[in-house]
C-alpha positions in Angstrom: 17.6 35.4 41.1 20.0 35.2 38.2 23.7 35.4 39.3 26.8 37.1 37.9 27.2 35.6 34.1 29.4 36.3 31.1 27.7 38.6 28.7 28.4 40.0 25.2 27.3 43.6 23.7 27.5 44.2 20.0 29.2 47.3 18.8 29.3 48.9 15.7 32.8 47.1 14.8 32.9 44.2 17.0 31.6 42.2 20.0 32.5 43.2 23.6 32.8 40.5 26.1 32.2 41.2 29.8 30.6 40.2 33.0 26.9 41.2 34.0 26.2 41.2 37.6 23.1 42.1 39.7 23.3 45.4 41.5 20.2 44.8 43.8 18.8 41.8 45.3 15.5 42.1 43.4 17.3 41.7 40.0 15.9 45.2 38.7 19.4 46.8 38.3 22.2 45.3 36.5 25.9 46.2 35.7 28.0 45.0 32.5 31.6 45.6 32.7 33.9 44.6 29.9 36.7 42.1 30.2 39.1 45.2 29.1 37.5 47.6 31.7 36.7 50.1 29.0 33.1 49.8 28.8 30.6 50.0 31.9 26.7 49.9 31.5 24.2 50.2 34.3 20.6 49.4 33.5 17.5 49.3 35.8 13.8 48.8 35.3 11.7 52.0 35.7 8.3 52.1 37.5 6.6 50.7 34.4 9.1 47.7 34.2 11.0 49.2 31.1 14.8 48.8 31.2 16.6 52.1 31.2 20.4 53.2 31.2 21.1 54.7 34.6 25.0 55.2 34.3 27.9 54.0 32.4 30.8 54.9 30.0 30.2 57.5 27.2 29.6 57.1 24.3 27.3 54.1 24.4 24.8 52.5 22.0 21.2 52.7 22.9 20.8 49.0 21.6 22.9 47.8 24.5 20.2 48.4 26.8 17.8 45.9 25.2 20.7 43.5 24.3 21.7 43.5 28.1 18.2 43.2 29.3 17.5 40.2 27.0 20.5 38.5 28.4 19.5 39.2 32.1 15.9 38.0 31.5 17.0 34.8 29.6 
């Protein structure tokens, strides 16, 4: 399973650097926390294998779900 790694999410004005770390041992839930600590996003696979946002700061961009999922599965 992939371990913690540096990740970047693209916002409307700029990119946000942070750390992505697995929440569960099976790799189906991941948490992104920005370096500044102002952005948090938790995504998990649903029963059909689709990534969904399950927690995090508001507001958020729905594109971050796919962006983080892509980085997790690389």
